[in-house]
Backbone as CSV, one residue per row, in Angstrom:
resi,resn,N_x,N_y,N_z,CA_x,CA_y,CA_z,C_x,C_y,C_z
1,UNK,-166.084,140.518,175.566,-165.404,139.254,175.811,-166.014,138.141,174.952
2,UNK,-167.349,138.134,174.847,-168.012,137.107,174.051,-167.641,137.228,172.575
3,UNK,-167.640,138.469,172.057,-167.270,138.671,170.654,-165.837,138.230,170.420
4,UNK,-164.959,138.569,171.356,-163.555,138.202,171.217,-163.395,136.687,171.183
5,UNK,-164.157,135.998,172.067,-164.087,134.541,172.122,-164.593,133.916,170.821
6,UNK,-165.652,134.487,170.266,-166.206,133.944,169.015,-165.213,134.106,167.861
7,UNK,-164.600,135.291,167.765,-163.604,135.486,166.710,-162.403,134.568,166.929
8,UNK,-162.022,134.387,168.204,-160.902,133.504,168.502,-161.183,132.066,168.136
9,UNK,-162.430,131.630,168.315,-162.789,130.246,168.040,-162.687,129.895,166.560
10,UNK,-162.775,130.913,165.710,-162.651,130.670,164.266,-161.319,131.179,163.731
11,UNK,-160.433,131.562,164.640,-159.092,131.983,164.235,-159.033,133.309,163.524
12,UNK,-159.997,134.219,163.808,-160.012,135.516,163.129,-159.273,136.552,163.968
13,UNK,-157.991,136.707,163.676,-157.208,137.721,164.379,-157.766,139.106,164.092
14,UNK,-158.163,139.344,162.844,-158.710,140.652,162.477,-159.966,140.972,163.286
15,UNK,-160.845,139.988,163.404,-162.057,140.194,164.196,-161.748,140.490,165.652
16,UNK,-160.787,139.781,166.207,-160.389,140.024,167.596,-159.821,141.428,167.768
17,UNK,-159.071,141.889,166.779,-158.476,143.217,166.890,-159.520,144.316,166.724
18,UNK,-160.522,144.098,165.856,-161.593,145.087,165.773,-162.378,145.141,167.083
19,UNK,-162.539,144.003,167.735,-163.187,143.993,169.054,-162.364,144.796,170.052
20,UNK,-161.061,144.622,169.995,-160.167,145.374,170.879,-160.237,146.874,170.590
21,UNK,-160.308,147.210,169.303,-160.448,148.623,168.910,-161.695,149.234,169.549
22,UNK,-162.824,148.545,169.400,-164.072,149.094,169.930,-164.120,149.062,171.455
23,UNK,-163.410,148.139,172.054,-163.312,148.154,173.516,-162.594,149.415,173.980
24,UNK,-161.498,149.757,173.317,-160.770,150.972,173.672,-161.626,152.205,173.466
25,UNK,-162.338,152.253,172.339,-163.198,153.407,172.061,-164.312,153.525,173.092
26,UNK,-164.890,152.392,173.473,-165.965,152.408,174.471,-165.448,152.856,175.830
27,UNK,-164.276,152.362,176.214,-163.674,152.805,177.473,-163.450,154.324,177.441
28,UNK,-163.017,154.827,176.292,-162.809,156.265,176.160,-164.091,157.040,176.359
29,UNK,-165.190,156.576,175.744,-166.469,157.266,175.894,-167.027,157.148,177.303
30,UNK,-166.656,156.104,178.018,-167.090,155.928,179.414,-166.263,156.793,180.369
31,UNK,-165.212,157.412,179.850,-164.356,158.238,180.692,-163.182,157.493,181.289
32,UNK,-163.055,156.199,180.984,-161.946,155.402,181.510,-160.750,155.526,180.563
33,UNK,-160.265,156.746,180.426,-159.258,157.031,179.408,-157.921,156.358,179.702
34,UNK,-157.508,156.355,180.964,-156.243,155.716,181.289,-156.298,154.215,181.025
35,UNK,-157.487,153.617,181.186,-157.644,152.188,180.893,-157.675,151.929,179.397
36,UNK,-158.143,152.904,178.632,-158.261,152.700,177.178,-156.904,152.688,176.483
37,UNK,-155.938,153.411,177.033,-154.662,153.568,176.335,-153.902,152.256,176.130
38,UNK,-153.754,151.397,177.157,-153.060,150.126,176.890,-153.829,149.216,175.943
39,UNK,-155.159,149.326,175.930,-155.959,148.494,175.021,-155.697,148.897,173.579
40,UNK,-155.715,150.198,173.304,-155.510,150.641,171.925,-154.049,150.452,171.509
41,UNK,-153.115,150.587,172.459,-151.704,150.344,172.126,-151.496,148.878,171.748
42,UNK,-152.150,147.977,172.463,-152.082,146.552,172.136,-152.674,146.293,170.747
43,UNK,-153.788,146.949,170.449,-154.430,146.778,169.140,-153.490,147.213,168.022
44,UNK,-152.860,148.359,168.202,-151.922,148.867,167.195,-150.768,147.880,166.997
45,UNK,-150.181,147.419,168.098,-149.011,146.536,168.009,-149.363,145.210,167.341
46,UNK,-150.503,144.649,167.709,-150.896,143.360,167.143,-151.267,143.495,165.662
47,UNK,-151.946,144.571,165.323,-152.281,144.782,163.912,-151.014,144.933,163.083
48,UNK,-150.033,145.622,163.623,-148.759,145.800,162.926,-148.053,144.462,162.754
49,UNK,-148.026,143.666,163.806,-147.298,142.389,163.755,-147.949,141.389,162.801
50,UNK,-149.271,141.517,162.579,-149.978,140.609,161.681,-150.173,141.202,160.283
51,UNK,-149.624,142.389,160.045,-149.737,143.002,158.730,-151.146,143.431,158.364
52,UNK,-151.966,143.713,159.371,-153.355,144.137,159.135,-153.384,145.669,159.119
53,UNK,-153.007,146.237,157.992,-152.756,147.671,157.934,-154.027,148.514,158.009
54,UNK,-155.158,147.999,157.555,-156.408,148.756,157.669,-156.795,148.885,159.137
55,UNK,-156.707,147.784,159.862,-156.988,147.824,161.304,-155.992,148.741,161.996
56,UNK,-154.727,148.602,161.632,-153.682,149.405,162.267,-153.922,150.900,162.050
57,UNK,-154.282,151.287,160.842,-154.512,152.703,160.554,-155.665,153.251,161.383
58,UNK,-156.758,152.494,161.462,-157.891,152.928,162.281,-157.526,152.994,163.755
59,UNK,-156.770,152.014,164.215,-156.370,151.999,165.622,-155.442,153.168,165.945
60,UNK,-154.565,153.517,165.027,-153.684,154.666,165.241,-154.477,155.969,165.288
61,UNK,-155.503,156.082,164.441,-156.353,157.269,164.488,-157.071,157.360,165.828
62,UNK,-157.555,156.220,166.299,-158.217,156.194,167.606,-157.225,156.490,168.722
63,UNK,-156.029,155.955,168.615,-155.004,156.189,169.626,-154.679,157.673,169.745
64,UNK,-154.619,158.360,168.605,-154.355,159.798,168.624,-155.393,160.531,169.461
65,UNK,-156.656,160.224,169.229,-157.732,160.903,169.958,-157.719,160.549,171.441
66,UNK,-157.437,159.290,171.752,-157.427,158.860,173.151,-156.257,159.470,173.925
67,UNK,-155.096,159.562,173.295,-153.937,160.168,173.961,-154.245,161.619,174.327
68,UNK,-154.808,162.368,173.385,-155.136,163.776,173.643,-156.183,163.895,174.736
69,UNK,-157.237,163.087,174.652,-158.306,163.168,175.643,-157.798,162.811,177.036
70,UNK,-156.954,161.789,177.127,-156.413,161.393,178.430,-155.541,162.495,179.015
71,UNK,-154.736,163.125,178.170,-153.886,164.219,178.645,-154.735,165.395,179.115
72,UNK,-155.792,165.728,178.368,-156.669,166.844,178.755,-157.427,166.551,180.032
73,UNK,-157.717,165.281,180.284,-158.424,164.919,181.521,-157.589,165.235,182.749
74,UNK,-156.281,165.329,182.566,-155.373,165.626,183.675,-154.890,167.074,183.647
75,UNK,-155.438,167.875,182.741,-155.036,169.278,182.633,-154.614,169.594,181.212
76,UNK,-153.802,170.621,181.064,-153.304,170.981,179.735,-152.331,169.912,179.242
77,UNK,-152.463,169.450,177.991,-151.556,168.412,177.492,-150.097,168.856,177.542
78,UNK,-149.218,167.957,177.990,-147.803,168.294,178.019,-147.159,167.942,176.677
79,UNK,-145.923,168.325,176.546,-145.207,168.130,175.287,-145.113,166.652,174.928
80,UNK,-144.892,165.797,175.930,-144.748,164.366,175.659,-146.035,163.776,175.104
81,UNK,-147.176,164.162,175.677,-148.458,163.640,175.201,-148.735,164.092,173.779
82,UNK,-148.488,165.373,173.499,-148.718,165.881,172.145,-147.767,165.219,171.147
83,UNK,-146.539,164.960,171.560,-145.575,164.296,170.692,-146.018,162.867,170.391
84,UNK,-146.511,162.165,171.418,-146.988,160.791,171.220,-148.183,160.767,170.284
85,UNK,-149.091,161.728,170.445,-150.251,161.808,169.564,-149.821,162.110,168.133
86,UNK,-148.868,163.003,167.982,-148.377,163.369,166.651,-147.700,162.169,165.971
87,UNK,-146.957,161.388,166.741,-146.293,160.211,166.192,-147.315,159.196,165.682
88,UNK,-148.363,158.945,166.484,-149.418,158.023,166.057,-150.109,158.542,164.800
89,UNK,-150.323,159.840,164.750,-150.996,160.454,163.603,-150.171,160.292,162.328
90,UNK,-148.872,160.501,162.430,-148.008,160.378,161.259,-147.961,158.942,160.745
91,UNK,-147.958,157.976,161.664,-147.997,156.568,161.251,-149.313,156.256,160.545
92,UNK,-150.406,156.777,161.093,-151.707,156.559,160.466,-151.752,157.189,159.082
93,UNK,-151.199,158.383,158.951,-151.192,159.072,157.675,-150.450,158.263,156.602
94,UNK,-149.344,157.680,156.964,-148.585,156.873,155.996,-149.437,155.707,155.490
95,UNK,-150.119,155.037,156.385,-150.942,153.891,155.990,-152.143,154.321,155.159
96,UNK,-152.741,155.426,155.551,-153.907,155.926,154.813,-153.509,156.310,153.397
97,UNK,-152.380,156.962,153.260,-151.920,157.362,151.934,-151.633,156.142,151.047
98,UNK,-151.133,155.080,151.668,-150.833,153.868,150.904,-152.104,153.172,150.417
99,UNK,-153.153,153.217,151.238,-154.355,152.438,150.944,-155.520,153.293,150.422
100,UNK,-155.388,154.612,150.426,-156.434,155.461,149.871,-157.751,155.411,150.619
101,UNK,-157.691,155.453,151.934,-158.911,155.397,152.752,-159.447,156.816,152.957
102,UNK,-160.466,157.168,152.211,-160.897,158.566,152.130,-161.458,159.082,153.461
103,UNK,-162.386,158.345,154.053,-162.995,158.842,155.285,-161.995,158.862,156.433
104,UNK,-161.161,157.834,156.513,-160.141,157.825,157.557,-159.140,158.954,157.330
105,UNK,-158.873,159.282,156.083,-157.996,160.415,155.780,-158.590,161.713,156.327
106,UNK,-159.901,161.883,156.184,-160.554,163.076,156.717,-160.481,163.099,158.235
107,UNK,-160.619,161.939,158.846,-160.526,161.853,160.317,-159.130,162.246,160.793
108,UNK,-158.129,161.693,160.154,-156.753,162.006,160.525,-156.450,163.479,160.264
109,UNK,-156.978,163.986,159.157,-156.759,165.398,158.847,-157.319,166.313,159.914
110,UNK,-158.475,165.959,160.465,-159.031,166.824,161.501,-158.293,166.643,162.833
111,UNK,-157.802,165.444,163.098,-156.970,165.267,164.293,-155.722,166.134,164.207
112,UNK,-155.195,166.298,163.006,-154.051,167.188,162.792,-154.420,168.621,163.167
113,UNK,-155.632,169.041,162.797,-156.118,170.381,163.158,-156.148,170.553,164.678
114,UNK,-156.704,169.568,165.361,-156.809,169.635,166.820,-155.420,169.741,167.453
115,UNK,-154.491,168.925,166.974,-153.135,168.975,167.515,-152.477,170.328,167.257
116,UNK,-152.696,170.886,166.086,-152.128,172.198,165.775,-152.640,173.254,166.760
117,UNK,-153.923,173.209,167.059,-154.486,174.160,168.025,-153.901,173.949,169.412
118,UNK,-153.801,172.701,169.844,-153.282,172.401,171.176,-151.789,172.702,171.287
119,UNK,-151.096,172.664,170.157,-149.662,172.977,170.152,-149.412,174.478,170.164
120,UNK,-150.500,175.270,170.164,-150.355,176.706,170.374,-150.600,177.597,169.178
121,UNK,-151.217,177.069,168.126,-151.462,177.888,166.941,-152.934,177.782,166.515
122,UNK,-153.853,178.295,167.335,-155.275,178.162,167.009,-155.701,178.926,165.761
123,UNK,-154.998,179.997,165.415,-155.374,180.772,164.229,-155.156,179.928,162.967
124,UNK,-153.980,179.334,162.834,-153.728,178.442,161.700,-154.678,177.249,161.720
125,UNK,-154.894,176.710,162.917,-155.777,175.552,163.050,-157.191,175.878,162.594
126,UNK,-157.649,177.094,162.884,-159.006,177.478,162.504,-159.150,177.500,160.984
127,UNK,-158.174,178.053,160.286,-158.225,178.058,158.836,-158.235,176.648,158.268
128,UNK,-157.405,175.777,158.816,-157.367,174.390,158.367,-158.681,173.677,158.684
129,UNK,-159.264,173.993,159.837,-160.499,173.328,160.255,-161.638,173.598,159.285
130,UNK,-161.734,174.831,158.796,-162.805,175.157,157.855,-162.671,174.318,156.574
131,UNK,-161.441,174.079,156.145,-161.234,173.232,154.969,-161.650,171.791,155.267
132,UNK,-161.312,171.310,156.449,-161.640,169.934,156.823,-163.140,169.748,157.019
133,UNK,-163.827,170.791,157.459,-165.276,170.692,157.615,-165.946,170.394,156.279
134,UNK,-165.410,170.950,155.207,-165.964,170.663,153.884,-165.842,169.178,153.547
135,UNK,-164.747,168.549,153.991,-164.595,167.108,153.781,-165.723,166.346,154.468
136,UNK,-166.013,166.716,155.714,-167.034,165.994,156.467,-168.430,166.294,155.942
137,UNK,-168.659,167.511,155.470,-169.962,167.806,154.866,-170.175,166.957,153.616
138,UNK,-169.092,166.657,152.903,-169.193,165.827,151.702,-169.619,164.398,152.050
139,UNK,-169.290,163.957,153.268,-169.680,162.608,153.694,-171.122,162.561,154.200
140,UNK,-171.746,163.710,154.421,-173.128,163.732,154.897,-173.252,164.355,156.273
141,UNK,-174.480,164.382,156.781,-174.772,165.056,158.043,-174.700,164.048,159.185
142,UNK,-173.505,163.534,159.429,-173.342,162.480,160.418,-172.649,162.941,161.682
143,UNK,-172.344,161.948,162.545,-171.791,162.243,163.863,-170.435,162.935,163.805
144,UNK,-169.577,162.499,162.883,-168.246,163.106,162.822,-168.305,164.574,162.414
145,UNK,-169.260,164.927,161.568,-169.415,166.337,161.219,-169.784,167.148,162.458
146,UNK,-170.675,166.626,163.284,-171.058,167.341,164.508,-169.850,167.524,165.409
147,UNK,-169.092,166.457,165.606,-167.899,166.542,166.452,-166.912,167.572,165.905
148,UNK,-166.743,167.583,164.584,-165.818,168.529,163.966,-166.301,169.965,164.133
149,UNK,-167.604,170.179,164.025,-168.153,171.529,164.204,-167.917,172.036,165.624
150,UNK,-168.145,171.183,166.609,-167.954,171.603,168.005,-166.476,171.869,168.276
151,UNK,-165.609,170.993,167.797,-164.171,171.206,168.000,-163.706,172.484,167.311
152,UNK,-164.226,172.754,166.114,-163.850,173.987,165.410,-164.362,175.212,166.150
153,UNK,-165.543,175.116,166.739,-166.064,176.229,167.541,-165.159,176.504,168.734
154,UNK,-164.661,175.454,169.354,-163.720,175.637,170.473,-162.425,176.305,169.987
155,UNK,-161.951,175.861,168.825,-160.744,176.461,168.271,-160.988,177.929,167.950
156,UNK,-162.178,178.255,167.449,-162.510,179.647,167.143,-162.437,180.512,168.392
157,UNK,-162.876,179.986,169.532,-162.769,180.750,170.780,-161.308,180.965,171.157
158,UNK,-160.495,179.924,170.998,-159.065,180.076,171.293,-158.420,181.104,170.373
159,UNK,-158.950,181.216,169.153,-158.424,182.186,168.185,-159.086,183.559,168.321
160,UNK,-159.888,183.742,169.379,-160.580,185.011,169.642,-161.557,185.355,168.523
161,UNK,-162.325,184.356,168.091,-163.332,184.532,167.047,-164.691,184.042,167.562
162,UNK,-165.278,184.736,168.553,-166.533,184.253,169.149,-167.700,184.207,168.174
163,UNK,-167.726,185.113,167.193,-168.819,185.076,166.213,-168.752,183.794,165.377
164,UNK,-167.546,183.415,164.963,-167.382,182.156,164.254,-167.822,180.990,165.131
165,UNK,-167.440,181.040,166.391,-167.805,179.964,167.315,-169.321,179.820,167.411
166,UNK,-170.017,180.952,167.506,-171.473,180.917,167.599,-172.098,180.296,166.344
167,UNK,-171.608,180.702,165.191,-172.160,180.172,163.943,-171.925,178.667,163.828
168,UNK,-170.731,178.230,164.165,-170.386,176.816,164.065,-171.191,175.963,165.037
169,UNK,-171.328,176.454,166.259,-172.062,175.661,167.237,-173.556,175.678,166.931
170,UNK,-174.023,176.722,166.247,-175.413,176.730,165.807,-175.680,175.604,164.815
171,UNK,-174.762,175.429,163.857,-174.893,174.324,162.909,-174.823,172.988,163.635
172,UNK,-173.915,172.890,164.610,-173.791,171.647,165.376,-175.071,171.328,166.140
173,UNK,-175.667,172.334,166.763,-176.893,172.109,167.530,-178.035,171.643,166.624
174,UNK,-178.128,172.204,165.438,-179.177,171.756,164.515,-178.987,170.289,164.145
175,UNK,-177.745,169.875,163.959,-177.479,168.482,163.623,-177.659,167.559,164.823
176,UNK,-177.323,168.043,166.017,-177.574,167.257,167.230,-179.057,166.957,167.360
177,UNK,-179.887,167.977,167.102,-181.332,167.773,167.161,-181.793,166.806,166.076
178,UNK,-181.241,166.975,164.869,-181.636,166.134,163.732,-181.262,164.677,163.957
179,UNK,-180.070,164.450,164.519,-179.578,163.086,164.740,-179.981,162.520,166.101
180,UNK,-180.508,163.388,166.986,-180.880,162.980,168.354,-179.701,162.285,169.048
181,UNK,-178.527,162.868,168.870,-177.304,162.287,169.441,-176.719,163.237,170.482
182,UNK,-176.670,162.806,171.751,-176.199,163.706,172.810,-174.693,163.723,173.001
183,UNK,-173.948,162.909,172.248,-172.511,162.793,172.473,-171.758,164.107,172.582
184,UNK,-171.917,165.031,171.613,-171.179,166.293,171.660,-171.933,167.420,172.356
185,UNK,-173.038,167.099,173.043,-173.876,168.155,173.599,-173.151,168.959,174.671
186,UNK,-172.321,168.287,175.452,-171.585,169.020,176.488,-170.717,170.111,175.872
187,UNK,-169.925,169.733,174.867,-169.043,170.713,174.240,-169.804,171.851,173.599
188,UNK,-170.904,171.532,172.916,-171.698,172.572,172.260,-172.300,173.523,173.285
189,UNK,-172.797,172.983,174.389,-173.391,173.829,175.429,-172.341,174.720,176.082
190,UNK,-171.134,174.203,176.270,-170.066,175.021,176.853,-169.708,176.193,175.953
191,UNK,-169.601,175.927,174.648,-169.278,177.008,173.718,-170.365,178.078,173.743
192,UNK,-171.622,177.657,173.706,-172.719,178.621,173.741,-172.726,179.417,175.033
193,UNK,-172.413,178.761,176.126,-172.344,179.486,177.400,-171.267,180.564,177.337
194,UNK,-170.135,180.244,176.750,-169.051,181.214,176.663,-169.426,182.419,175.802
195,UNK,-170.036,182.158,174.634,-170.304,183.275,173.731,-171.542,184.074,174.135
196,UNK,-172.361,183.549,175.040,-173.570,184.261,175.447,-173.502,184.808,176.864
197,UNK,-172.386,184.613,177.546,-172.292,185.015,178.959,-172.520,186.506,179.144
198,UNK,-172.031,187.313,178.213,-172.163,188.768,178.361,-173.564,189.264,178.015
199,UNK,-174.244,188.574,177.091,-175.540,189.057,176.599,-176.729,188.399,177.279
200,UNK,-176.560,187.169,177.761,-177.671,186.442,178.396,-177.123,185.542,179.495
201,UNK,-176.731,186.137,180.625,-176.097,185.338,181.669,-177.002,184.257,182.256
202,UNK,-178.312,184.502,182.301,-179.227,183.478,182.820,-179.156,182.224,181.960
203,UNK,-179.262,182.396,180.640,-179.198,181.254,179.727,-177.814,180.611,179.758
204,UNK,-176.768,181.434,179.836,-175.406,180.894,179.844,-175.172,180.014,181.063
205,UNK,-175.644,180.457,182.222,-175.489,179.652,183.436,-176.278,178.353,183.330
206,UNK,-177.453,178.425,182.724,-178.255,177.218,182.523,-177.554,176.247,181.587
207,UNK,-176.956,176.783,180.536,-176.211,175.942,179.599,-175.003,175.291,180.267
208,UNK,-174.335,176.024,181.143,-173.212,175.422,181.872,-173.686,174.277,182.752
209,UNK,-174.846,174.454,183.372,-175.394,173.373,184.179,-175.709,172.151,183.343
210,UNK,-176.268,172.383,182.152,-176.552,171.274,181.244,-175.269,170.585,180.806
211,UNK,-174.227,171.382,180.537,-172.946,170.813,180.120,-172.311,169.997,181.241
212,UNK,-172.317,170.554,182.450,-171.671,169.872,183.571,-172.324,168.535,183.891
213,UNK,-173.605,168.390,183.552,-174.339,167.162,183.869,-174.085,166.049,182.857
214,UNK,-173.320,166.346,181.812,-173.097,165.367,180.752,-171.620,165.031,180.623
215,UNK,-171.310,163.776,180.314,-169.898,163.401,180.142,-169.350,163.953,178.835
216,UNK,-168.077,164.292,178.817,-167.465,164.749,177.557,-167.117,163.559,176.673
217,UNK,-167.203,163.733,175.374,-166.708,162.709,174.466,-165.188,162.796,174.382
218,UNK,-164.550,161.658,174.113,-163.092,161.694,173.970,-162.687,162.077,172.550
219,UNK,-163.622,162.160,171.645,-163.300,162.364,170.235,-163.027,163.844,169.949
220,UNK,-161.824,164.105,169.442,-161.373,165.456,169.102,-161.607,166.420,170.265
221,UNK,-161.225,165.982,171.435,-161.411,166.838,172.616,-160.437,168.000,172.578
222,UNK,-160.954,169.165,172.974,-160.157,170.378,173.007,-160.057,170.902,174.427
223,UNK,-158.971,171.617,174.706,-158.815,172.265,176.007,-159.816,173.412,176.136
224,UNK,-160.508,173.439,177.248,-161.471,174.500,177.510,-161.337,174.966,178.955
225,UNK,-161.049,176.234,179.142,-160.964,176.817,180.481,-162.173,177.728,180.672
226,UNK,-163.094,177.287,181.516,-164.332,178.031,181.754,-164.255,178.919,182.993
227,UNK,-163.071,179.065,183.556,-162.921,179.823,184.797,-163.433,181.252,184.656
228,UNK,-163.013,181.943,183.598,-163.412,183.336,183.412,-164.913,183.449,183.138
229,UNK,-165.452,182.505,182.388,-166.891,182.521,182.109,-167.691,182.329,183.384
230,UNK,-167.291,181.382,184.212,-168.005,181.152,185.475,-167.919,182.391,186.370
231,UNK,-166.748,183.008,186.429,-166.583,184.207,187.254,-167.473,185.338,186.741
232,UNK,-167.549,185.516,185.418,-168.396,186.540,184.817,-169.865,186.310,185.175
233,UNK,-170.286,185.066,185.113,-171.683,184.748,185.393,-172.021,184.922,186.874
234,UNK,-171.118,184.528,187.741,-171.353,184.717,189.170,-171.421,186.198,189.516
235,UNK,-170.587,186.983,188.859,-170.602,188.428,189.095,-171.904,189.056,188.587
236,UNK,-172.397,188.567,187.444,-173.614,189.127,186.858,-174.872,188.693,187.597
237,UNK,-174.902,187.434,188.051,-176.120,186.871,188.639,-176.108,186.805,190.153
238,UNK,-174.934,186.782,190.732,-174.819,186.466,192.148,-174.741,184.955,192.311
239,UNK,-174.102,184.538,193.389,-173.868,183.104,193.581,-175.173,182.303,193.628
240,UNK,-176.187,182.830,194.320,-177.427,182.072,194.497,-178.140,181.843,193.162
241,UNK,-178.287,182.891,192.351,-178.969,182.729,191.062,-178.136,181.870,190.110
242,UNK,-176.829,182.055,190.164,-175.959,181.246,189.322,-176.136,179.760,189.650
243,UNK,-176.125,179.419,190.928,-176.292,178.028,191.352,-177.661,177.497,190.954
244,UNK,-178.686,178.325,191.082,-180.045,177.899,190.721,-180.149,177.622,189.227
245,UNK,-179.549,178.490,188.416,-179.609,178.280,186.965,-178.833,177.019,186.572
246,UNK,-177.718,176.784,187.221,-176.964,175.572,186.932,-177.761,174.320,187.287
247,UNK,-178.426,174.356,188.419,-179.247,173.214,188.823,-180.382,172.987,187.824
248,UNK,-180.957,174.074,187.342,-182.010,173.971,186.338,-181.470,173.335,185.062
249,UNK,-180.285,173.764,184.632,-179.693,173.214,183.424,-179.391,171.736,183.536
250,UNK,-179.012,171.300,184.730,-178.673,169.890,184.924,-179.876,168.979,184.711
251,UNK,-181.082,169.529,184.803,-182.299,168.727,184.655,-182.813,168.693,183.213
252,UNK,-182.205,169.460,182.326,-182.713,169.547,180.961,-182.355,168.298,180.151
253,UNK,-183.306,167.860,179.328,-182.998,166.773,178.407,-182.474,167.353,177.098
254,UNK,-182.167,166.486,176.152,-181.570,166.943,174.894,-182.452,167.971,174.199
255,UNK,-183.742,167.685,174.093,-184.650,168.608,173.400,-184.705,169.961,174.097
256,UNK,-184.664,169.940,175.436,-184.696,171.195,176.189,-183.449,172.030,175.926
257,UNK,-182.293,171.369,175.905,-181.042,172.089,175.661,-181.028,172.676,174.253
258,UNK,-181.497,171.904,173.285,-181.547,172.394,171.909,-182.484,173.594,171.807
259,UNK,-183.626,173.526,172.498,-184.575,174.644,172.464,-183.957,175.897,173.084
260,UNK,-183.265,175.731,174.213,-182.599,176.864,174.847,-181.516,177.422,173.923
261,UNK,-180.784,176.526,173.282,-179.738,176.960,172.348,-180.335,177.786,171.217
262,UNK,-181.495,177.378,170.732,-182.138,178.128,169.669,-182.424,179.554,170.071
263,UNK,-182.835,179.747,171.321,-183.099,181.101,171.805,-181.801,181.895,171.922
264,UNK,-180.773,181.264,172.454,-179.489,181.947,172.623,-178.895,182.341,171.271
265,UNK,-179.066,181.481,170.289,-178.456,181.719,168.984,-179.088,182.878,168.228
266,UNK,-180.245,183.320,168.668,-180.868,184.492,168.043,-180.557,185.779,168.799
267,UNK,-179.758,185.664,169.853,-179.469,186.827,170.687,-178.525,187.792,169.967
268,UNK,-178.455,189.011,170.482,-177.594,190.061,169.926,-176.134,189.667,170.049
269,UNK,-175.347,189.903,169.006,-173.929,189.538,169.000,-173.030,190.715,169.366
270,UNK,-173.605,191.840,169.771,-172.785,193.045,169.929,-171.798,192.969,171.074
271,UNK,-172.186,192.324,172.185,-171.305,192.335,173.366,-170.130,191.401,173.128
272,UNK,-168.886,191.908,173.197,-167.719,191.052,172.959,-167.440,190.151,174.145
273,UNK,-166.849,189.013,173.866,-166.492,188.096,174.932,-165.197,187.405,174.558
274,UNK,-164.221,187.515,175.420,-162.968,186.801,175.224,-163.181,185.329,175.571
275,UNK,-162.501,184.395,174.871,-162.646,182.998,175.224,-162.156,182.742,176.643
276,UNK,-162.781,181.781,177.301,-162.428,181.455,178.681,-163.635,181.405,179.527
């Protein structure tokens, strides 16, 4: 509110809209996804009406991610939500192409990958994701690369490629440790739990506990059904041990989770595991 007032006092519509953009993004990260949607929609509309196309393109990219995350928070995304996200993405793409915004182009390109997977074609999405990962690696070892790696690992599970998922999440975990950023830790821990449930159920249950104790990021969120994994672990460990391992995982800090992940990532890959 203070930033908005300061920009307003000097007549900076652009500054006010960037404040609105970050308010929507912050609400999304706090889990207030339904509250974030009208904020980002207002940002898009106002940027459009004032001809602020750079702001508008960024806001549309953010809107795409927020629409998907909000839909996933209520279950599997419906056709209307995916259509709305696709519409925002196409508008953003037009603006990006006009202005040559390289990093935003990579962001929009990966949102396209996520939508393709959610629309029911994870195999095609996985191939596209590997190409997009090269774009993010070119920008450096930053937060968006980590998010893209975790999302691609989730897509790999949907495409029945658990070995790919393990490799991708291993790279993500190394970068999480390097950047000391817990944002994508929940997603990374969930993927590791899924791919290690058959070979190391104790560690997998602990990882699920660590994941459950952390909020999910709204950025490039993917659908994940852990029902089968939880059932497998309860069957392998029994309810009491499963609950104990989950409680243990909930107490782990970032360094502890990364250390556990390191052990899991060296485990035998022979036992197959279907995603879920």
